[in-house]
N, C-alpha and C positions, 0 to 999 in steps of 0.2 A: 268545658275545656276548650271547645272550638271558639267560644266567645272570648276567652282569655287570649288565645292565640291570635285571634283577629285584632284585639285591642293592642297587643304587642306589635303586630305587623303595622297597624295604623300609626302607632307611636314612632316606630323606627322610620317609616316612610315619610312622616311629617318632619322628623328630625333631619333626615337626609336631604329633603327638598329645601328646607330652610338654610341649611349650611352650604348647599350648592350655591345659593344666592349670596349668603353672608360671606363666604370665603373669598368672593371676588373683591371684597373691601378690606382684605388683609387684616391689619391690626384693629380695624373698626368693626369686625364681624360680630362681636357680641351685641353691639347696638342694633344691628339689623335683626339678630335673633330675638332680642328683647322686644323690639317693635312688633314683629310678626306674631310672636307668641302672645304678647300682651293684647294685641288687637283681637286675636281669636278668642282668648279667654274672657276678656271684658265684654266682647260682643255676645258671646254665648250667655254670660251672666245677665246682660241687659235683655236679651231675648226671653230668657226664663222669667225675669221680673215682669216684662210686658205681657207674656202669656198669663201670668198670675193675675195681673191687674188689667186684663184685656178689655173688659167692659168700659173702664174709665179711660183707657188710652184711646180706644176706638171711638168713644163719644166725642173726643176732641177733634176728630177728623185729621189728625196729624201723625198717624201711625208710622208711615214711611219716613217722615221728617224726623221723628223721635229717634229712629234707628240710625239714620244717616248722620244726623247732627251728633249722635252719640259717638260715632267713629271719630268725628272731628275732636270731641273732647278727649277721647282716648289717646289720640295723637299728641294733644297738648300735654296730657299727664305723663305719657311715656317719654316725651321730649324733656320734661322737667326732671324725670328720673335719670335720664342720660346726661344731663348738663354737668353735674359735678365731675364724673370721670372724664368727660370730654375736656373740661377746663384743665384737668390734671394731665391730660394726654401728652402735651409737649415735653413734660418732665420725665415721662415713663416709657415713651415709645423710642427705645434705642436698643442696641444690641445687648448692653450690660443689664438693663433693667426690664427687658421684655418679659422675663418669667414673672417678675413682680406685677407687671401690667396684666399678664394673663390671669394670675391668681386673683388680683384685685377686681378685675372686671367680671371674672367668673362668679365670685361671691356677690358682687354688686347686683348682677342680673338675677341670680338665684333669690337673694333676699328681697330685692325689689318686687319681683313677681309674687313671692310669698306674701309680702305685705299687702299688695293689691288684692290678692285672693282672700286673705284673712278679712279684709274690710268688706269684700263682696259677700263672703259667707255670713258676716254679721248683719248684712243689709235686710234680709227678710224679717228677722225678729225686730229690727229697729223700725222698719216701715209699719209692721203690725202694731207697734206701740205708739209711734209718733207720726205716721202717715207721711214720711219723707225719708230720703236716704240719710245715713249718718251725717250729722252736721255739727254745729257748735255745741249742742247738748252732749253729743258723744264725747267731744273734747273736754268739756267742763266736768263731766262725770268722772273722768280719769283722775281728778284731784281727790276723789273720795273713794279709794279702793275698798275700804272695809264695808261701807254701806252698799256700794254697787255690787261687789262680788258676792256679798251675802244675798242681796236681792236676786242676782242672776242664778246663783246656785239653788235657791229655794223655788224660784218661779220660772226659770228659763234654762233648765238643764239641757233640753234638746238643742237650743241655740249654742250653748257652750260646747257640746259634743260635736256639733256641725262645724264650729269654728276651729276647734282643735284638730278634727279630722281633716279639714281642708288644708290647714297649715302643714300637717305631717305628710299628707299625700302630695302637696305641692313641692315641699322640700325634696322628697324622694324622687319625684318625676323631674324636677328642674335640675337636680344634680346629675342625673343620668343624661338628661337632654343636652346639657352644656359640656359634657365630657369631651366631645370632639375638639372643642376650642382649646383645651389644655394641651393637646398633642400637636397643635398647629406650630409651624415654623415661621420665623420672620424672614421673608424673602424679598420684601419690597426695598427699593432704593429710597434714599432720604427724600429726593425730589418728588417722587410719586406720593410718598407719605404725607408731605406737607401740602401738596396740591389737593389730595383727597380730604385731608383734615379740614382745610378751609371750606370745602364744599359741604362736608358733613356738619360742621359747626353752623354754617349759614342756614342749612336746611332745618337743623334742630331748632335754632332760634326762631325761624319762620313758623315752624310747627307749633312752638310754644305760644307765639303771639297770635297766630291763627286769624289774622285780620290785617287788611291794608288800610283800615280806617285810622282815625285819630287815636283811639284807645285800643289796646289789645282785647281779645275776647275774654269775657268773664261770665259768671253764671247768669247775669242779667240778660246777656245776649241770647241765652238759650231758654229764656222764659217765654216760650212761644204759644202757650195755652193758658186758659184761665184756671187750670188745675195745678196747684203747686206740687202735688205728688208726682204728676206726670212730668212736669218740668224737671223734677229732680232725677227722674229715670234717664233723662238725656245725659246727665253727668255720670261719671263713675264714682264709687264711694271714696276712692283714694283722692280724687280731685276735690270732692265735696268737703272732706275732712281737712285736707291741706289748705283749701281756701278759707275754711272756718278759722284755722290757726292763724293764717295771715290776717284775716279780718279782725280777730280779737285784739291784735296789736294796734288797731286804728279805730276801735269802737267809738270812742268819744267824739269823733269828727264826722260820723257817718250820716247825719241828717241832710247834709248837702247832696246826697244821692237823689233827692227829690227835686232839687232846684234851689234857687236863692231868692231872697228878698232883702231890700234895704232894712237896716235895723229899725229905722223910724216907722216903716210900714208894718213890721212885725209887732211893734208896740201898739200901733194904732189898731190893728186887727184883733189883738188879744186883750186890749184894755190895760196893757202894762204901761209903765212910764220909765223914761231913761233916768233913773235914780240909782242909788247904791243897791237897793233891793227893788227891782222893777215891778214885781207883782205884790208888794206889800200893801195890805189894806186892812182896815178895821172890821172885824166881825162883830156885828150887833146881834146878840143871841135872840132867838125867837121866844125863849123861855127865860124870863127875868127871875133870877134867884139871888137871895142874900148870900147863900153859900153854894157854889157850884158842886155838882154831883161827882161821884166817882165814875170811872169808865172801865169796862171790861170788853175787849174785842176777842171773839172766838173765831179764829181764821180756820176755815174748814178745807182740808186738802182735797182738791179735785171735785168739789161738790157742785157740779154744773146743774143747770135747769133740767138736764136729761135725767136726773134722779128725783125730780120733784113733780108729782102727779099734776098738781094744779098749774104748773108751768109747762105742761105737755110732755112730762117725762114718765118714767116707770115709778110705781108706787112703793118706794123703799125708804121714804122719809116721813113716816106717820107722826112722829113727835114734833118735827119742824112744822108740819101742816097744822097741828093743834096749837102750837105756840104762836103762829102767825096772826091768829085772831086777837092776840093780846097786845099787839104792838103795831109799828109802822112797817108795812110789807111793800116791797118793791116788785111790781109785776114786770118791769122792763129795765132791769139792771144789767149792765154789760161790763165784763172784765176788761182791763186795758191790755192784757197779754196772755201768754200761754204757759208761763213759768211761775213758780211760787215766789221768787224774788220780785217779779213784776207785780204780783198781787200785794206783797208786803210794801213795795214802793208806793203803790196807789193808796192803800188803806192807812199806812202809818205816816207817810210823808205828804200825800196829796200831790205828788209829782207826776207830770204828764209823761206818757210813754214816748220813746224814740226808737230808731233802729239800733241804737247803742244797747249795750248790756244794761241791766238795771243798775241804778245808782247804789243799790245794796252792795254791789261788787266792784264798782269803779273807785279808783284811787282818790280822786279829789273830793269824794263825798264821805270819807271815813271819819271826818271830824268837822264840826261846825256846819253840818247840813241839817236843815229843818226836819224835825219829827214831832209828833204829838208828845212823845216823851220829853223832848227838850223843852217844849212850851210848858208842859204841866210840871216838870221837875222844878222849874224856876218859880212855880207857884206853890211849892211845898209838897207836891205829890210824891208818894213812893211809886217808883216806876219799875216794872219787871217784865221779862219775857220768859214764858214757860213753854218748854218743848219736850217731847218724849225721846227724841234722838240726840245725836251729837250736834251741839249748838254751833260748831265751827262749819257745819255744812253750808254751802253757798255763801260763805263769809258772813253769816248772820251775826255771830257773836261780836266780831270786830266792828261791824257797822253799828249794832245796837249800843255797845258799850262806849263807842266814840260819839254817840249822838243822843244822850239823855237817859238811856236806860241804866238804872243803878244796880240791878240784879238780873242775872241770867241763870235759869234753872234748866238743866239738861239731863240726859239719861243717867249719868253718874250720881245724880242727886236723889234718885228714887230708891227707897228702902223696901225690899220685898215687893216688887211690882207684881200685879196680877198676871201680866203677860208681856213678854218682850219678843218682838219680831225683828225682821231685817232692818227696819227703820227706827227701832227703839221701843220704848214703853208704849203700851196701847193707849187709845183715846180714853179708856176708862181710867187708867192711871193718871193721865194728863189732867183730866177734869176733876178727879178726886184731889189731886195736889192743888189744883187751882182753887177749889173750894176751901181747902185748909189755909191757903195763903190769904184768901179774901176774909176769912174769919179772923185771922191774926191781924190783918191790917185794920179791920173795923174795930177790933178790941183796942188797938193802939190809939184810935181817934184821929189818925193821920189819913188824909185823902189819898186815893191810890188810882193808878192806871196799870192794868194788867193786860198783856197780850199773850194769849194762849194759842198755839199753832198745832193742829192735829196732824196725824200721819198715818192712821190705820188704812185710809183709802188710798193706798199706793201699792203698785205691784211689788211683791207677789201676793198682796191682799191677805195678810195674816191677822187673825184675831182669835180670842179665846172661845172655846166651845161652850155650849149651854146658855148663851145669852139671848139668842134670837132664833126664831123659826126661819130657816134658810129660805130665801126667795127663790133659789134655783140650785141645781146641782151642776158641777161639783161645788164644794164649799168656797174655794179660793177664787172668787170672781169679784168684779168691781161692784155689782149690785148687792152682793152679800156684805161686802166690806162697808159700803155706804149704809146699809141697814144697821150694821153694828155701830158705826160712827153715830148714827141717828139715835140708837139705843143709849149710847153713852151720853149724848147731848140731853136726852130726855131725863135720864137719871140725875144729871147735874142740875137741871132746872127745877126738879122736884125739891132738891136740897136748897137751891138758891132762893126759891120763892118762900121757903119756910124760914129763911135765915134773917138775922138782923140787918145784914148789909143790903138786902133787896131794895128797901125803900129809899136808899141813898145812892143807887147805882144805875147807870145806863149801860145796857148790854147791846153789843152789835154782833150778830151772827152773819158771817159772809164767807163766801168761797174765795180762795185765791185765784182759781181758774177752773175751767171744765176739764174733764179727763179726755185724753186723746183728741185734742183739737185738730180736726181734719175736715176736708171737704174738697169738692171739685170747683170751688169758686175762688176768686182772688183773696177774699177774706171770708171764711165760713162763719158769718155773724151768729148763726144759730148756736154755735159752740162757744161763743163768748157770753151767751146768756147765762146768768148765775142768779141764785136766790140771795136775798138780803133782808134782814129783819132787825129792827131796833125795838127793844122792849125794856121793861123794868121801871122802877120808881113810879112816877105819875104819868108815864107816856100813854097817850090816848090812842086806841086802835085806829088805824087808817090804812087805806090802800093807795099807793102812789102809782098812777098809770103813765106818768111822764117818762120819757126816755132818760135814763140816769146812768152816769158813768161811775165806776168803782171809786174814782178819785173825788167824787162828790161826797162820799160817806164821811171822811174825817171832818170836813167842814160842818156837816149836818149834825154829827154827834156832839161836837163842841157847842153848837147852838142850842141843842136840847139840854146839855149839861148846865147851860147858863154861863158859859165862859165868854166874857167880852175881852177880845185880844186882837192885836195886830198879828197877822200871819202872812206868809208869802204864798199860801195855797190858792190855786186858781179854780178849785171846784166850787160848785154851787150849794147853797144851803137849801136842801130839799124839804126841810120842815116848813117852808113857806111855799105857796103855789107857784108853779112855773107852767105856762101853757105849752111851750115848746122846749124840748130837751136836746141834748147832744151827747154823743158818746164817741170815744176815740179808741181804736184797737190796733195794736201792733201785731202783725202776723208774719213771722220771718222777716223778709225785707219789704213787705207791703204795709202801708199805713192806711187804715180805714177810718173815715170821718163820716158819721151819720148825724143828721140834724132834722128836726121837725117833730112829728108825732108818730106813734106806732102805726097809724093808718095812713099817714101822709108825710113821707120823709124822702130825703135825697141822700145818697151815699156817693162819696168820691173816694177812690182808692189811688193813693200815690204809690208809684212804682219806681224802682231803681233805674235811673237813666231811660225811662220810658214815659210816654204821655199818660196823664191820669185816665182812669176808667170810671164810668158813671153807672149807677144802679139805683134801684129802690129795694127796700127790704120788706118782705111780707111777713109781719110778725106772727100772724095766725098760722100761715102755712110754713113758717120757719124756713124761708128760702130767699136768697138774694137773686134778683132778676136784673140782668143788664138793661140799660136804657140809653136813649140818646142823651147827649149833654143838655141839661136844662137851660133855660134862658139866662140864668145868672151863673152859668158854669164857671166863668173866670173868678167871680167873687167867691164862689164855693171852694174852688181849688185853692185860692189864696188864703182863705180862712184855715183850711186844712194844713196848708204848707206852713203858715205862720205858727200854728199850734204844734207843729213838729219841730220847727227851727227854734222856737222860744226855749223849750227846756234844754236843748243842747247848748244854747248860748248861756243860759243860767248856770248850767253845770260847769262849762269850760271857764267861765269868768268868776265862778264861785260866788254867785249872787242869789243863792236860794237859802236864806238863813234868817234868823231873828235879828233885830237891831242889837 
């Protein structure tokens, strides 16, 4: 009882203190109240997050700066919230409409603070999953309420209750807190009102800009550490989400955040030519065949090297480990990004990553954009995409159907599935259906390309009982889900190897990305490390130790299939020897370029409106180590920059297609 009384006393004292200050600004009092309340609440939230992640924050040596710069971001965010009513103020601050002004600003402040607190309440769960504050992923997932709400309800109930509780509590508290404003009287003279309005508007705009430099402050300015998660703590989640929404409108132009190069130099550094299709070149296959083979790509959801024992991970993929001795195994394969659509982009189109969204989702690539399906369908192949969930997710169906895929199979096409979870039919159902499709294609005598995309290894990690001995308790963990996905993969290949289509088909098993890509370095390369295996037909077992990029795989499988063709892909054919390799990795707004060998490499990280950073990657210790700029630093930087600018140019000018 005493605690309750104390909290009520504290609330009323805080309310009285703020409105003593606020009331001095007459009709602009609610903005002062919103600023002071917002600063207190956002700072308390940030302090809580810092305490939660104290070891990582403290390791940067920037603890005080994180908290102080955070206040600066909060002022920017609260200024943005105040801007709309401030711009309307000249029309509403007068005797006749003052009551309208009071009601409007009352609800604007209440709902604005509620929104900010809802996003802050959502933050711990989001950081736990993605190692960063709510950002563009948060925004993009709002497009798919069925899948996302199902996932949240089954796997994140505590986060839902926390968010709802925070909203209800904030609504209750803010309505009472702002009550004194509704009983205020307009006593100011017109001259005083306009004088103060000019000052308040000027201060608000200055707070939003938060800089006297050439550019206003933005998230890049607050990237003061090597740890992206810590940098995101400086922001508040409202600002992070609003900036993501703003950035999504300008995604296709964003490679210039790293710098500029003349077009001729971009072509020279990347081996492209200033023709209609700058990267078009003839692929001479390493396997000469009278009749090219079929192709099946099994894209595994979130199957990073962290789940493969022989790559330094936990032992939950025994079937993959058995299969690797039967084909071409990549020891140092790196994903191009952290999202499924980025993995699809690399494996199906061979397109290089950029700070932009994946071309799977961008408007100019929805038709006439190169894919393996486009190439192979022109050669008489049946082309199909098979998924266990809703195929519209992440715009996959639109992209595939516009670029060479003739059939798309999704959740609605499964009859009596073994198991259906938040993300659709299980991997078991997916691969059973895949086997059925391959048998039918082979019986028809028509060549085929099938892309099957798994989904069981996705939060909340649902899969049928009785299939595997659990790796750990409780059941719904990523390690158990991966072990189940590996079980489904093993069962599929038992059937495939005994089937008539085996001898005519090349299979590629590869991850789209690792799970929960995070780390305290500018680009956590260890979490871009993924398994990759090519097997089937007459593929001879081999281990490739060269650094390989995910975008090298489509070129390599075409070569092994015996396909001779012109393509715009810039990847390398890894079926032939390469002494040195290179990989490119897009991590939020950082672009990592690694070249050399696993034991002797250089890494340059391009950053938004900041100088590049240099490092070396210890593949055995799985750690990125900062280093001084190498002797050829400028050449290294320019190669990386050219390889980021090239795909942006190809996309914008629509020059990535077949003749």
